[in-house]
Backbone as CSV, one residue per row, in Angstrom:
resi,resn,N_x,N_y,N_z,CA_x,CA_y,CA_z,C_x,C_y,C_z
1,MET,0.978,-1.455,-0.154,-0.156,0.194,0.464,1.192,1.240,-0.005
2,ALA,0.508,2.268,-1.043,1.215,3.549,-0.831,0.801,4.276,0.302
3,LYS,2.018,4.762,0.871,1.706,6.321,2.048,1.966,7.443,2.070
4,GLY,1.616,8.310,1.871,2.536,9.292,2.245,2.427,10.340,0.518
5,GLY,1.511,9.878,-0.288,1.407,10.379,-1.254,2.125,10.014,-2.472
6,GLN,2.777,8.472,-1.961,3.399,7.750,-3.059,2.561,7.127,-3.699
7,THR,2.723,6.708,-5.041,2.055,5.771,-6.203,2.578,4.520,-6.061
8,GLU,1.272,3.405,-6.370,2.119,2.238,-6.102,2.856,1.460,-7.898
9,SER,3.405,0.916,-7.355,4.521,1.015,-8.842,3.859,0.249,-10.313
10,GLY,2.059,-0.497,-10.083,1.873,-0.544,-10.713,0.522,0.224,-10.829
11,GLY,0.244,1.477,-10.716,-0.440,2.457,-11.178,-0.615,2.853,-12.117
12,PRO,-1.586,4.060,-12.572,-1.930,4.448,-14.078,-0.361,5.253,-14.406
13,SER,0.465,5.657,-12.949,0.961,6.870,-13.280,2.806,5.883,-13.396
14,ALA,2.980,4.617,-13.237,3.627,3.821,-13.931,4.447,4.507,-15.460
15,PRO,5.653,4.029,-15.715,6.193,4.810,-16.764,5.425,3.930,-18.171
16,GLY,5.270,2.799,-17.982,5.051,1.841,-19.479,3.093,2.779,-19.761
17,GLN,2.316,3.345,-18.467,1.151,3.188,-18.451,0.512,4.256,-19.590
18,LEU,1.329,5.736,-19.274,1.680,6.778,-19.635,0.516,6.660,-21.272
19,PRO,-0.499,7.731,-21.810,-1.001,8.064,-22.900,0.078,8.344,-23.665
20,GLY,0.090,8.755,-25.170,1.287,9.440,-25.876,1.984,9.407,-26.255
21,SER,2.904,9.940,-27.294,4.367,9.577,-28.150,4.924,9.244,-26.819
22,ASP,6.401,8.972,-27.668,7.685,9.202,-26.543,8.067,10.344,-26.314
23,ALA,7.656,11.617,-27.352,8.110,12.464,-27.184,7.340,13.448,-26.162
24,VAL,5.881,12.890,-25.732,5.236,13.488,-24.418,5.670,13.120,-23.833
25,ARG,5.935,11.366,-23.726,6.521,10.656,-21.972,7.362,11.155,-21.387
26,ALA,8.391,11.683,-22.906,10.177,12.058,-22.670,9.077,13.636,-21.837
27,ALA,8.948,14.141,-22.312,8.409,15.962,-21.511,7.792,15.709,-20.355
28,TRP,6.890,14.693,-20.027,6.125,14.706,-18.023,7.237,14.176,-17.488
29,ALA,8.459,13.146,-18.166,9.562,12.616,-17.579,10.396,13.698,-16.860
30,ARG,10.457,14.636,-17.887,11.436,15.714,-17.685,10.763,16.456,-16.214
31,LYS,9.472,17.204,-16.424,9.011,17.567,-15.035,9.178,16.756,-14.043
32,ASP,8.287,15.837,-14.028,8.665,14.541,-13.027,10.075,14.648,-12.091
33,ALA,10.984,14.849,-13.109,12.376,15.086,-12.573,12.942,16.337,-12.177
34,GLY,12.008,17.920,-11.875,12.096,18.816,-11.737,12.715,19.872,-12.808
35,ASP,12.481,19.435,-13.995,13.143,19.944,-15.218,11.509,21.017,-15.474
36,VAL,11.292,21.431,-15.025,9.930,22.417,-15.447,10.027,22.937,-16.943
37,ALA,11.214,24.266,-16.795,11.580,24.685,-18.144,11.479,24.077,-19.441
38,GLY,12.568,23.189,-18.970,12.806,21.973,-19.743,11.959,21.429,-20.712
39,ALA,10.141,21.064,-19.922,9.495,20.514,-20.159,8.111,20.957,-20.881
40,ARG,8.566,22.335,-20.132,7.581,23.433,-21.050,7.872,23.746,-22.796
41,LYS,9.481,23.805,-22.779,9.941,23.880,-24.244,9.595,22.671,-24.799
42,ASP,9.755,21.526,-24.554,9.686,20.187,-24.731,7.867,20.600,-25.147
43,ALA,7.233,20.437,-24.522,5.681,20.333,-24.912,5.401,21.488,-25.996
44,GLU,6.043,22.973,-25.876,5.975,23.308,-27.157,6.261,23.246,-28.479
45,ARG,7.532,22.504,-28.312,7.593,22.128,-29.522,7.204,20.957,-29.940
46,ILE,6.578,19.941,-29.906,5.274,19.281,-29.764,3.959,20.036,-30.281
47,LEU,3.541,21.079,-29.854,2.806,21.549,-30.171,2.993,22.697,-31.442
48,ALA,4.342,22.869,-31.846,4.387,23.763,-33.020,4.638,22.563,-34.099
49,GLY,4.497,21.211,-33.927,4.033,20.330,-35.431,2.959,20.395,-35.437
50,THR,2.902,18.846,-35.579,1.436,18.852,-35.656,1.083,17.559,-35.197
51,PRO,0.652,17.454,-34.186,0.929,16.046,-33.624,-0.577,15.548,-33.081
52,SER,-0.706,14.469,-32.804,-2.000,13.577,-32.673,-3.072,14.329,-31.997
53,PRO,-4.301,14.217,-31.910,-5.045,14.680,-30.807,-5.004,14.293,-29.421
54,GLU,-4.066,12.915,-29.298,-4.209,13.129,-27.959,-2.546,12.908,-27.448
55,ASP,-1.543,13.206,-28.404,-0.458,14.014,-28.384,-0.775,15.818,-27.821
56,ARG,-1.417,16.419,-28.487,-2.199,17.378,-28.243,-2.444,17.790,-27.096
57,GLU,-3.530,17.171,-26.447,-3.660,17.340,-25.388,-3.505,16.954,-24.220
58,ARG,-2.067,16.217,-24.327,-1.242,15.922,-22.414,-0.185,17.081,-23.168
59,ALA,0.529,18.051,-24.026,1.268,18.788,-24.031,0.663,19.637,-23.444
60,GLU,-0.327,19.827,-24.134,-1.710,21.251,-23.556,-1.637,20.839,-21.957
61,ASP,-1.870,19.379,-21.216,-2.367,19.331,-19.893,-0.691,19.898,-19.498
62,LEU,0.131,19.522,-19.928,1.497,19.689,-19.100,1.681,21.137,-19.233
63,LEU,1.667,22.206,-20.105,1.899,23.357,-20.288,0.727,23.727,-18.785
64,ARG,-0.372,23.572,-19.053,-0.893,24.326,-17.746,-0.827,23.618,-16.484
65,ALA,-0.056,22.308,-16.397,0.118,21.904,-14.929,1.918,23.073,-14.735
66,THR,2.151,23.643,-15.932,3.328,24.153,-15.462,3.572,25.604,-15.740
67,ALA,2.067,26.186,-15.504,2.293,27.258,-15.771,2.389,27.913,-14.394
68,THR,2.560,29.628,-14.088,2.725,30.152,-13.148,1.701,30.618,-12.964
69,PRO,1.054,30.512,-11.755,-0.376,31.043,-10.891,-0.289,32.585,-11.459
70,ARG,-1.184,33.273,-11.752,-1.215,34.729,-12.010,-0.870,35.483,-10.617
71,ALA,-1.641,34.834,-9.432,-1.798,35.105,-8.560,-0.560,36.120,-7.389
72,LEU,0.334,34.981,-8.347,2.109,34.890,-8.088,2.486,36.351,-8.589
73,TYR,2.167,36.704,-9.445,2.534,38.467,-10.031,1.955,38.935,-9.099
74,GLY,0.724,39.688,-8.627,-0.135,39.871,-7.544,0.831,40.115,-6.952
75,TYR,0.625,38.801,-6.201,1.867,39.298,-5.043,3.472,40.077,-5.030
76,ALA,3.601,39.703,-6.273,5.175,40.230,-6.037,4.683,42.018,-6.701
77,LEU,3.935,42.106,-7.331,3.646,43.980,-7.419,3.312,44.098,-6.417
78,LEU,2.832,43.632,-5.520,2.216,44.095,-3.932,3.603,43.942,-2.747
79,GLY,4.529,43.493,-3.311,5.787,43.120,-2.565,6.627,44.293,-3.268
80,ALA,7.088,44.705,-4.431,7.686,45.682,-4.505,6.844,47.423,-4.423
81,VAL,5.317,47.053,-4.509,4.914,48.369,-4.122,5.636,48.701,-2.995
82,ILE,4.919,47.975,-1.645,5.447,48.263,-0.205,7.144,48.700,-0.313
83,LEU,8.080,47.644,-0.739,9.327,48.310,-0.661,9.438,49.401,-1.166
84,ALA,8.656,49.975,-2.620,9.132,51.335,-2.976,8.754,52.252,-1.946
85,VAL,7.210,51.899,-1.108,6.748,52.859,-0.352,7.886,52.882,0.453
86,LEU,8.219,51.964,1.228,9.500,52.067,2.531,10.630,52.235,2.244
87,LEU,10.824,52.382,1.162,12.289,53.181,0.475,11.783,54.449,0.657
88,GLY,11.135,54.713,0.344,10.863,56.714,-0.145,10.505,57.491,1.224
89,LEU,9.850,56.360,2.270,9.588,57.110,3.483,11.329,57.102,4.420
90,ALA,12.077,56.012,4.045,13.106,56.285,4.714,14.212,57.342,3.940
91,LEU,13.859,57.231,2.896,14.606,58.853,1.569,14.123,60.040,2.412
92,THR,12.984,60.209,2.583,12.348,61.940,3.097,12.915,61.503,4.788
93,ARG,13.105,60.579,5.163,12.940,61.033,6.846,14.584,60.971,7.517
94,TYR,15.813,60.564,6.108,17.009,60.688,6.707,17.481,61.652,5.712
95,SER,16.629,62.343,4.875,17.350,63.470,3.234,17.203,64.832,4.085
């Protein structure tokens, strides 16, 4: 029995069970290994060609799974604004 988020060796996520071509499986393997940027490039390269409908769906799923959440950009902007305000206050206080 698998524990703590682990999958069993014969489960649907076993390497031989993934649908799609070798290129799609290789892109997902890169993502699972931690190379998200490389996996995105592979998925974009697959979509640039003429993939089968199944490969297209798997590549689009990979791009969605590795996309940066939009909320993260909002938090970064908020942090930059707070930093600018604090810097402005420090400059007016000590100048």
